[in-house]
N, CA, C and O atoms as a GROMACS GRO file, in nm:
protein
  464
    1UNK      N    1  -6.034  -0.205   6.977
    1UNK     CA    2  -5.962  -0.319   7.034
    1UNK      C    3  -5.825  -0.329   6.964
    1UNK      O    4  -5.817  -0.328   6.841
    2UNK      N    5  -5.718  -0.340   7.043
    2UNK     CA    6  -5.586  -0.347   6.981
    2UNK      C    7  -5.553  -0.488   6.934
    2UNK      O    8  -5.614  -0.586   6.978
    3UNK      N    9  -5.455  -0.497   6.844
    3UNK     CA   10  -5.420  -0.627   6.786
    3UNK      C   11  -5.370  -0.727   6.889
    3UNK      O   12  -5.403  -0.845   6.880
    4UNK      N   13  -5.292  -0.682   6.987
    4UNK     CA   14  -5.240  -0.774   7.089
    4UNK      C   15  -5.355  -0.843   7.163
    4UNK      O   16  -5.347  -0.962   7.194
    5UNK      N   17  -5.460  -0.769   7.192
    5UNK     CA   18  -5.577  -0.826   7.260
    5UNK      C   19  -5.647  -0.927   7.170
    5UNK      O   20  -5.684  -1.036   7.216
    6UNK      N   21  -5.665  -0.893   7.045
    6UNK     CA   22  -5.730  -0.983   6.948
    6UNK      C   23  -5.650  -1.112   6.934
    6UNK      O   24  -5.707  -1.222   6.936
    7UNK      N   25  -5.517  -1.100   6.920
    7UNK     CA   26  -5.433  -1.219   6.904
    7UNK      C   27  -5.438  -1.308   7.028
    7UNK      O   28  -5.447  -1.430   7.017
    8UNK      N   29  -5.433  -1.246   7.147
    8UNK     CA   30  -5.435  -1.324   7.271
    8UNK      C   31  -5.567  -1.399   7.287
    8UNK      O   32  -5.568  -1.520   7.310
    9UNK      N   33  -5.679  -1.327   7.275
    9UNK     CA   34  -5.809  -1.393   7.292
    9UNK      C   35  -5.838  -1.492   7.178
    9UNK      O   36  -5.895  -1.598   7.202
   10UNK      N   37  -5.800  -1.457   7.059
   10UNK     CA   38  -5.819  -1.548   6.945
   10UNK      C   39  -5.743  -1.677   6.963
   10UNK      O   40  -5.795  -1.786   6.938
   11UNK      N   41  -5.619  -1.666   7.007
   11UNK     CA   42  -5.536  -1.784   7.029
   11UNK      C   43  -5.592  -1.869   7.143
   11UNK      O   44  -5.591  -1.992   7.135
   12UNK      N   45  -5.639  -1.805   7.249
   12UNK     CA   46  -5.700  -1.878   7.360
   12UNK      C   47  -5.821  -1.958   7.312
   12UNK      O   48  -5.840  -2.073   7.352
   13UNK      N   49  -5.902  -1.897   7.228
   13UNK     CA   50  -6.018  -1.966   7.170
   13UNK      C   51  -5.972  -2.086   7.087
   13UNK      O   52  -6.032  -2.193   7.093
   14UNK      N   53  -5.864  -2.068   7.009
   14UNK     CA   54  -5.811  -2.179   6.929
   14UNK      C   55  -5.766  -2.296   7.017
   14UNK      O   56  -5.785  -2.412   6.981
   15UNK      N   57  -5.708  -2.265   7.131
   15UNK     CA   58  -5.667  -2.372   7.224
   15UNK      C   59  -5.789  -2.455   7.264
   15UNK      O   60  -5.784  -2.578   7.264
   16UNK      N   61  -5.899  -2.387   7.299
   16UNK     CA   62  -6.019  -2.460   7.342
   16UNK      C   63  -6.088  -2.530   7.226
   16UNK      O   64  -6.150  -2.636   7.245
   17UNK      N   65  -6.080  -2.475   7.106
   17UNK     CA   66  -6.133  -2.546   6.989
   17UNK      C   67  -6.055  -2.675   6.968
   17UNK      O   68  -6.114  -2.780   6.943
   18UNK      N   69  -5.923  -2.668   6.979
   18UNK     CA   70  -5.840  -2.788   6.966
   18UNK      C   71  -5.872  -2.891   7.074
   18UNK      O   72  -5.870  -3.011   7.048
   19UNK      N   73  -5.901  -2.843   7.193
   19UNK     CA   74  -5.935  -2.934   7.303
   19UNK      C   75  -6.073  -2.996   7.287
   19UNK      O   76  -6.104  -3.095   7.354
   20UNK      N   77  -6.154  -2.940   7.201
   20UNK     CA   78  -6.291  -2.990   7.178
   20UNK      C   79  -6.295  -3.107   7.081
   20UNK      O   80  -6.399  -3.170   7.066
   21UNK      N   81  -6.184  -3.136   7.017
   21UNK     CA   82  -6.179  -3.244   6.918
   21UNK      C   83  -6.168  -3.376   6.993
   21UNK      O   84  -6.071  -3.399   7.066
   22UNK      N   85  -6.267  -3.466   6.974
   22UNK     CA   86  -6.260  -3.596   7.041
   22UNK      C   87  -6.135  -3.672   6.996
   22UNK      O   88  -6.093  -3.659   6.881
   23UNK      N   89  -6.078  -3.750   7.085
   23UNK     CA   90  -5.959  -3.827   7.049
   23UNK      C   91  -5.960  -3.961   7.115
   23UNK      O   92  -6.043  -3.990   7.200
   24UNK      N   93  -5.865  -4.044   7.074
   24UNK     CA   94  -5.848  -4.174   7.139
   24UNK      C   95  -5.773  -4.155   7.268
   24UNK      O   96  -5.680  -4.075   7.275
   25UNK      N   97  -5.813  -4.227   7.369
   25UNK     CA   98  -5.745  -4.217   7.498
   25UNK      C   99  -5.608  -4.282   7.489
   25UNK      O  100  -5.595  -4.400   7.454
   26UNK      N  101  -5.507  -4.205   7.521
   26UNK     CA  102  -5.370  -4.254   7.521
   26UNK      C  103  -5.321  -4.250   7.665
   26UNK      O  104  -5.336  -4.148   7.732
   27UNK      N  105  -5.262  -4.357   7.713
   27UNK     CA  106  -5.213  -4.354   7.852
   27UNK      C  107  -5.113  -4.241   7.873
   27UNK      O  108  -5.029  -4.214   7.788
   28UNK      N  109  -5.124  -4.175   7.987
   28UNK     CA  110  -5.033  -4.065   8.019
   28UNK      C  111  -4.895  -4.121   8.052
   28UNK      O  112  -4.882  -4.215   8.131
   29UNK      N  113  -4.794  -4.065   7.992
   29UNK     CA  114  -4.657  -4.109   8.013
   29UNK      C  115  -4.586  -4.002   8.095
   29UNK      O  116  -4.596  -3.883   8.064
   30UNK      N  117  -4.515  -4.042   8.198
   30UNK     CA  118  -4.450  -3.946   8.286
   30UNK      C  119  -4.308  -3.913   8.241
   30UNK      O  120  -4.214  -3.916   8.321
   31UNK      N  121  -4.293  -3.882   8.113
   31UNK     CA  122  -4.166  -3.835   8.059
   31UNK      C  123  -4.197  -3.741   7.944
   31UNK      O  124  -4.311  -3.730   7.900
   32UNK      N  125  -4.093  -3.673   7.897
   32UNK     CA  126  -4.114  -3.579   7.786
   32UNK      C  127  -4.144  -3.656   7.659
   32UNK      O  128  -4.061  -3.734   7.611
   33UNK      N  129  -4.262  -3.635   7.605
   33UNK     CA  130  -4.302  -3.699   7.481
   33UNK      C  131  -4.335  -3.590   7.381
   33UNK      O  132  -4.335  -3.472   7.418
   34UNK      N  133  -4.362  -3.625   7.257
   34UNK     CA  134  -4.402  -3.525   7.158
   34UNK      C  135  -4.525  -3.449   7.203
   34UNK      O  136  -4.536  -3.328   7.182
   35UNK      N  137  -4.618  -3.521   7.267
   35UNK     CA  138  -4.739  -3.455   7.319
   35UNK      C  139  -4.702  -3.346   7.419
   35UNK      O  140  -4.757  -3.235   7.413
   36UNK      N  141  -4.610  -3.376   7.509
   36UNK     CA  142  -4.571  -3.276   7.610
   36UNK      C  143  -4.497  -3.160   7.545
   36UNK      O  144  -4.514  -3.045   7.584
   37UNK      N  145  -4.415  -3.190   7.447
   37UNK     CA  146  -4.344  -3.084   7.374
   37UNK      C  147  -4.444  -2.992   7.303
   37UNK      O  148  -4.426  -2.870   7.301
   38UNK      N  149  -4.548  -3.050   7.246
   38UNK     CA  150  -4.652  -2.969   7.182
   38UNK      C  151  -4.723  -2.880   7.283
   38UNK      O  152  -4.757  -2.766   7.252
   39UNK      N  153  -4.747  -2.931   7.403
   39UNK     CA  154  -4.807  -2.849   7.508
   39UNK      C  155  -4.717  -2.730   7.543
   39UNK      O  156  -4.764  -2.618   7.557
   40UNK      N  157  -4.588  -2.757   7.556
   40UNK     CA  158  -4.493  -2.650   7.588
   40UNK      C  159  -4.496  -2.544   7.478
   40UNK      O  160  -4.503  -2.425   7.506
   41UNK      N  161  -4.490  -2.587   7.353
   41UNK     CA  162  -4.489  -2.492   7.240
   41UNK      C  163  -4.620  -2.414   7.231
   41UNK      O  164  -4.620  -2.293   7.209
   42UNK      N  165  -4.732  -2.484   7.247
   42UNK     CA  166  -4.864  -2.421   7.241
   42UNK      C  167  -4.877  -2.310   7.346
   42UNK      O  168  -4.925  -2.200   7.316
   43UNK      N  169  -4.834  -2.339   7.467
   43UNK     CA  170  -4.846  -2.242   7.575
   43UNK      C  171  -4.733  -2.139   7.575
   43UNK      O  172  -4.748  -2.032   7.634
   44UNK      N  173  -4.622  -2.170   7.511
   44UNK     CA  174  -4.517  -2.070   7.491
   44UNK      C  175  -4.572  -1.957   7.404
   44UNK      O  176  -4.550  -1.839   7.433
   45UNK      N  177  -4.643  -1.993   7.299
   45UNK     CA  178  -4.706  -1.893   7.212
   45UNK      C  179  -4.808  -1.812   7.293
   45UNK      O  180  -4.814  -1.690   7.279
   46UNK      N  181  -4.887  -1.880   7.377
   46UNK     CA  182  -4.983  -1.809   7.462
   46UNK      C  183  -4.911  -1.710   7.554
   46UNK      O  184  -4.957  -1.598   7.574
   47UNK      N  185  -4.797  -1.752   7.610
   47UNK     CA  186  -4.719  -1.664   7.697
   47UNK      C  187  -4.667  -1.541   7.624
   47UNK      O  188  -4.669  -1.431   7.680
   48UNK      N  189  -4.621  -1.559   7.502
   48UNK     CA  190  -4.573  -1.446   7.422
   48UNK      C  191  -4.687  -1.350   7.391
   48UNK      O  192  -4.675  -1.229   7.412
   49UNK      N  193  -4.796  -1.404   7.340
   49UNK     CA  194  -4.911  -1.319   7.304
   49UNK      C  195  -4.970  -1.252   7.428
   49UNK      O  196  -5.006  -1.134   7.423
   50UNK      N  197  -4.980  -1.326   7.537
   50UNK     CA  198  -5.036  -1.271   7.659
   50UNK      C  199  -4.950  -1.162   7.719
   50UNK      O  200  -5.001  -1.061   7.767
   51UNK      N  201  -4.818  -1.181   7.717
   51UNK     CA  202  -4.728  -1.079   7.770
   51UNK      C  203  -4.742  -0.950   7.689
   51UNK      O  204  -4.748  -0.840   7.745
   52UNK      N  205  -4.747  -0.964   7.558
   52UNK     CA  206  -4.760  -0.845   7.472
   52UNK      C  207  -4.892  -0.773   7.497
   52UNK      O  208  -4.896  -0.650   7.498
   53UNK      N  209  -4.998  -0.847   7.516
   53UNK     CA  210  -5.128  -0.786   7.545
   53UNK      C  211  -5.127  -0.719   7.682
   53UNK      O  212  -5.166  -0.603   7.696
   54UNK      N  213  -5.084  -0.793   7.784
   54UNK     CA  214  -5.088  -0.741   7.921
   54UNK      C  215  -4.990  -0.627   7.944
   54UNK      O  216  -5.007  -0.548   8.037
   55UNK      N  217  -4.887  -0.617   7.860
   55UNK     CA  218  -4.792  -0.505   7.870
   55UNK      C  219  -4.861  -0.371   7.851
   55UNK      O  220  -4.814  -0.268   7.899
   56UNK      N  221  -4.973  -0.373   7.781
   56UNK     CA  222  -5.049  -0.250   7.757
   56UNK      C  223  -5.137  -0.211   7.875
   56UNK      O  224  -5.182  -0.097   7.883
   57UNK      N  225  -5.161  -0.305   7.968
   57UNK     CA  226  -5.259  -0.276   8.074
   57UNK      C  227  -5.209  -0.302   8.216
   57UNK      O  228  -5.273  -0.258   8.312
   58UNK      N  229  -5.098  -0.374   8.232
   58UNK     CA  230  -5.047  -0.405   8.366
   58UNK      C  231  -4.905  -0.353   8.386
   58UNK      O  232  -4.827  -0.347   8.291
   59UNK      N  233  -4.872  -0.317   8.508
   59UNK     CA  234  -4.735  -0.278   8.541
   59UNK      C  235  -4.643  -0.401   8.544
   59UNK      O  236  -4.525  -0.392   8.511
   60UNK      N  237  -4.698  -0.515   8.584
   60UNK     CA  238  -4.621  -0.640   8.593
   60UNK      C  239  -4.681  -0.747   8.502
   60UNK      O  240  -4.739  -0.844   8.551
   61UNK      N  241  -4.668  -0.730   8.370
   61UNK     CA  242  -4.732  -0.827   8.279
   61UNK      C  243  -4.673  -0.968   8.290
   61UNK      O  244  -4.741  -1.065   8.258
   62UNK      N  245  -4.548  -0.979   8.334
   62UNK     CA  246  -4.486  -1.111   8.347
   62UNK      C  247  -4.564  -1.198   8.445
   62UNK      O  248  -4.601  -1.311   8.413
   63UNK      N  249  -4.589  -1.146   8.564
   63UNK     CA  250  -4.663  -1.223   8.664
   63UNK      C  251  -4.808  -1.242   8.622
   63UNK      O  252  -4.867  -1.347   8.647
   64UNK      N  253  -4.865  -1.142   8.558
   64UNK     CA  254  -5.003  -1.151   8.512
   64UNK      C  255  -5.024  -1.265   8.414
   64UNK      O  256  -5.117  -1.344   8.430
   65UNK      N  257  -4.938  -1.274   8.313
   65UNK     CA  258  -4.958  -1.378   8.212
   65UNK      C  259  -4.923  -1.516   8.266
   65UNK      O  260  -4.982  -1.616   8.224
   66UNK      N  261  -4.829  -1.523   8.359
   66UNK     CA  262  -4.799  -1.654   8.418
   66UNK      C  263  -4.920  -1.706   8.494
   66UNK      O  264  -4.958  -1.823   8.479
   67UNK      N  265  -4.982  -1.621   8.574
   67UNK     CA  266  -5.101  -1.662   8.651
   67UNK      C  267  -5.217  -1.695   8.557
   67UNK      O  268  -5.282  -1.798   8.571
   68UNK      N  269  -5.242  -1.606   8.461
   68UNK     CA  270  -5.353  -1.627   8.367
   68UNK      C  271  -5.328  -1.750   8.279
   68UNK      O  272  -5.418  -1.830   8.258
   69UNK      N  273  -5.205  -1.764   8.229
   69UNK     CA  274  -5.173  -1.876   8.140
   69UNK      C  275  -5.185  -2.011   8.208
   69UNK      O  276  -5.238  -2.106   8.150
   70UNK      N  277  -5.136  -2.021   8.332
   70UNK     CA  278  -5.148  -2.148   8.405
   70UNK      C  279  -5.294  -2.176   8.437
   70UNK      O  280  -5.338  -2.291   8.433
   71UNK      N  281  -5.370  -2.071   8.469
   71UNK     CA  282  -5.514  -2.089   8.494
   71UNK      C  283  -5.584  -2.139   8.368
   71UNK      O  284  -5.668  -2.229   8.376
   72UNK      N  285  -5.551  -2.084   8.253
   72UNK     CA  286  -5.608  -2.131   8.126
   72UNK      C  287  -5.572  -2.278   8.105
   72UNK      O  288  -5.656  -2.357   8.062
   73UNK      N  289  -5.447  -2.316   8.135
   73UNK     CA  290  -5.406  -2.455   8.122
   73UNK      C  291  -5.485  -2.549   8.211
   73UNK      O  292  -5.524  -2.658   8.168
   74UNK      N  293  -5.510  -2.508   8.333
   74UNK     CA  294  -5.589  -2.590   8.427
   74UNK      C  295  -5.733  -2.604   8.377
   74UNK      O  296  -5.788  -2.714   8.375
   75UNK      N  297  -5.793  -2.492   8.337
   75UNK     CA  298  -5.932  -2.496   8.286
   75UNK      C  299  -5.939  -2.583   8.160
   75UNK      O  300  -6.034  -2.660   8.143
   76UNK      N  301  -5.840  -2.571   8.073
   76UNK     CA  302  -5.835  -2.650   7.950
   76UNK      C  303  -5.829  -2.800   7.982
   76UNK      O  304  -5.898  -2.879   7.919
   77UNK      N  305  -5.748  -2.837   8.078
   77UNK     CA  306  -5.737  -2.979   8.114
   77UNK      C  307  -5.866  -3.031   8.176
   77UNK      O  308  -5.909  -3.142   8.147
   78UNK      N  309  -5.929  -2.951   8.261
   78UNK     CA  310  -6.058  -2.991   8.318
   78UNK      C  311  -6.161  -3.008   8.207
   78UNK      O  312  -6.237  -3.104   8.206
   79UNK      N  313  -6.163  -2.913   8.114
   79UNK     CA  314  -6.256  -2.917   8.001
   79UNK      C  315  -6.235  -3.045   7.918
   79UNK      O  316  -6.332  -3.109   7.877
   80UNK      N  317  -6.109  -3.081   7.894
   80UNK     CA  318  -6.082  -3.202   7.815
   80UNK      C  319  -6.140  -3.327   7.880
   80UNK      O  320  -6.169  -3.426   7.812
   81UNK      N  321  -6.156  -3.324   8.012
   81UNK     CA  322  -6.212  -3.439   8.082
   81UNK      C  323  -6.356  -3.470   8.045
   81UNK      O  324  -6.403  -3.581   8.070
   82UNK      N  325  -6.427  -3.374   7.985
   82UNK     CA  326  -6.566  -3.399   7.945
   82UNK      C  327  -6.579  -3.428   7.795
   82UNK      O  328  -6.689  -3.449   7.744
   83UNK      N  329  -6.466  -3.428   7.724
   83UNK     CA  330  -6.466  -3.453   7.579
   83UNK      C  331  -6.442  -3.602   7.555
   83UNK      O  332  -6.350  -3.661   7.613
   84UNK      N  333  -6.524  -3.661   7.469
   84UNK     CA  334  -6.514  -3.804   7.436
   84UNK      C  335  -6.374  -3.839   7.389
   84UNK      O  336  -6.321  -3.778   7.296
   85UNK      N  337  -6.314  -3.938   7.453
   85UNK     CA  338  -6.182  -3.984   7.413
   85UNK      C  339  -6.067  -3.899   7.462
   85UNK      O  340  -5.952  -3.927   7.430
   86UNK      N  341  -6.095  -3.796   7.540
   86UNK     CA  342  -5.990  -3.710   7.596
   86UNK      C  343  -5.983  -3.734   7.746
   86UNK      O  344  -6.074  -3.792   7.804
   87UNK      N  345  -5.877  -3.690   7.808
   87UNK     CA  346  -5.862  -3.707   7.951
   87UNK      C  347  -5.784  -3.590   8.009
   87UNK      O  348  -5.714  -3.519   7.937
   88UNK      N  349  -5.798  -3.570   8.138
   88UNK     CA  350  -5.723  -3.464   8.205
   88UNK      C  351  -5.586  -3.519   8.245
   88UNK      O  352  -5.569  -3.639   8.266
   89UNK      N  353  -5.490  -3.429   8.254
   89UNK     CA  354  -5.355  -3.470   8.288
   89UNK      C  355  -5.283  -3.359   8.364
   89UNK      O  356  -5.267  -3.248   8.314
   90UNK      N  357  -5.241  -3.391   8.486
   90UNK     CA  358  -5.164  -3.292   8.563
   90UNK      C  359  -5.027  -3.269   8.498
   90UNK      O  360  -4.971  -3.160   8.510
   91UNK      N  361  -4.974  -3.369   8.430
   91UNK     CA  362  -4.846  -3.353   8.361
   91UNK      C  363  -4.861  -3.253   8.246
   91UNK      O  364  -4.769  -3.175   8.218
   92UNK      N  365  -4.977  -3.255   8.179
   92UNK     CA  366  -5.002  -3.155   8.074
   92UNK      C  367  -5.007  -3.014   8.131
   92UNK      O  368  -4.958  -2.920   8.069
   93UNK      N  369  -5.065  -2.998   8.250
   93UNK     CA  370  -5.070  -2.867   8.314
   93UNK      C  371  -4.928  -2.819   8.344
   93UNK      O  372  -4.898  -2.701   8.327
   94UNK      N  373  -4.842  -2.909   8.388
   94UNK     CA  374  -4.702  -2.872   8.414
   94UNK      C  375  -4.634  -2.829   8.283
   94UNK      O  376  -4.563  -2.729   8.281
   95UNK      N  377  -4.657  -2.904   8.175
   95UNK     CA  378  -4.600  -2.868   8.045
   95UNK      C  379  -4.655  -2.732   7.999
   95UNK      O  380  -4.581  -2.650   7.946
   96UNK      N  381  -4.785  -2.709   8.019
   96UNK     CA  382  -4.846  -2.580   7.984
   96UNK      C  383  -4.780  -2.468   8.064
   96UNK      O  384  -4.750  -2.362   8.008
   97UNK      N  385  -4.758  -2.490   8.192
   97UNK     CA  386  -4.694  -2.390   8.277
   97UNK      C  387  -4.553  -2.359   8.232
   97UNK      O  388  -4.514  -2.242   8.228
   98UNK      N  389  -4.476  -2.462   8.200
   98UNK     CA  390  -4.340  -2.441   8.149
   98UNK      C  391  -4.345  -2.359   8.022
   98UNK      O  392  -4.263  -2.269   8.002
   99UNK      N  393  -4.441  -2.389   7.935
   99UNK     CA  394  -4.455  -2.316   7.809
   99UNK      C  395  -4.490  -2.169   7.830
   99UNK      O  396  -4.428  -2.081   7.770
  100UNK      N  397  -4.590  -2.143   7.914
  100UNK     CA  398  -4.634  -2.003   7.933
  100UNK      C  399  -4.525  -1.922   8.001
  100UNK      O  400  -4.504  -1.805   7.967
  101UNK      N  401  -4.455  -1.980   8.097
  101UNK     CA  402  -4.345  -1.910   8.163
  101UNK      C  403  -4.233  -1.881   8.062
  101UNK      O  404  -4.179  -1.771   8.060
  102UNK      N  405  -4.200  -1.980   7.981
  102UNK     CA  406  -4.097  -1.960   7.878
  102UNK      C  407  -4.136  -1.849   7.781
  102UNK      O  408  -4.055  -1.761   7.750
  103UNK      N  409  -4.259  -1.854   7.734
  103UNK     CA  410  -4.306  -1.752   7.640
  103UNK      C  411  -4.307  -1.613   7.699
  103UNK      O  412  -4.271  -1.516   7.633
  104UNK      N  413  -4.347  -1.604   7.826
  104UNK     CA  414  -4.350  -1.474   7.893
  104UNK      C  415  -4.208  -1.417   7.904
  104UNK      O  416  -4.187  -1.298   7.880
  105UNK      N  417  -4.112  -1.502   7.942
  105UNK     CA  418  -3.974  -1.454   7.954
  105UNK      C  419  -3.913  -1.422   7.817
  105UNK      O  420  -3.838  -1.325   7.804
  106UNK      N  421  -3.945  -1.503   7.717
  106UNK     CA  422  -3.898  -1.472   7.581
  106UNK      C  423  -3.949  -1.336   7.539
  106UNK      O  424  -3.873  -1.254   7.486
  107UNK      N  425  -4.076  -1.311   7.562
  107UNK     CA  426  -4.136  -1.184   7.523
  107UNK      C  427  -4.076  -1.068   7.604
  107UNK      O  428  -4.047  -0.962   7.549
  108UNK      N  429  -4.058  -1.089   7.732
  108UNK     CA  430  -4.004  -0.985   7.820
  108UNK      C  431  -3.863  -0.945   7.778
  108UNK      O  432  -3.829  -0.826   7.777
  109UNK      N  433  -3.782  -1.041   7.746
  109UNK     CA  434  -3.641  -1.014   7.717
  109UNK      C  435  -3.607  -1.011   7.568
  109UNK      O  436  -3.490  -1.004   7.530
  110UNK      N  437  -3.710  -1.016   7.484
  110UNK     CA  438  -3.683  -1.009   7.340
  110UNK      C  439  -3.640  -0.868   7.303
  110UNK      O  440  -3.665  -0.772   7.376
  111UNK      N  441  -3.576  -0.857   7.190
  111UNK     CA  442  -3.526  -0.728   7.143
  111UNK      C  443  -3.638  -0.625   7.140
  111UNK      O  444  -3.745  -0.649   7.084
  112UNK      N  445  -3.613  -0.511   7.199
  112UNK     CA  446  -3.708  -0.401   7.193
  112UNK      C  447  -3.815  -0.405   7.300
  112UNK      O  448  -3.898  -0.314   7.305
  113UNK      N  449  -3.817  -0.506   7.385
  113UNK     CA  450  -3.917  -0.513   7.490
  113UNK      C  451  -3.863  -0.449   7.616
  113UNK      O  452  -3.757  -0.488   7.666
  114UNK      N  453  -3.935  -0.349   7.668
  114UNK     CA  454  -3.892  -0.280   7.789
  114UNK      C  455  -4.001  -0.285   7.895
  114UNK      O  456  -4.016  -0.190   7.972
  115UNK      N  457  -4.076  -0.393   7.900
  115UNK     CA  458  -4.190  -0.402   7.992
  115UNK      C  459  -4.156  -0.489   8.112
  115UNK      O  460  -4.064  -0.570   8.110
  116UNK      N  461  -4.239  -0.469   8.220
  116UNK     CA  462  -4.246  -0.547   8.341
  116UNK      C  463  -4.125  -0.617   8.383
  116UNK      O  464  -4.126  -0.685   8.485
   0.00000   0.00000   0.00000
């Protein structure tokens, strides 16, 4: 198993471990808050790691990680709905999507990257 695969799957597991922590319900705010910024950063890292992993197995890793990353974000939000004190949020899914897309493009156009 290559390191890129380990990092991608390991990080995905960490996202779900973080989502498993019960929390106090906070009303969803429809503007950029620290919570939304954290979602963007969290999924930006997922986009970077996912692009690097998928570059080894797909011709178009950019589209692959965007689809996979947004799907992970949706599943994560649904999962949070069953955790005590947590709630689902479509705004969080949007922040996750912005993050994964940003991370994928950062990885694609970073120095030395010649993929997809």
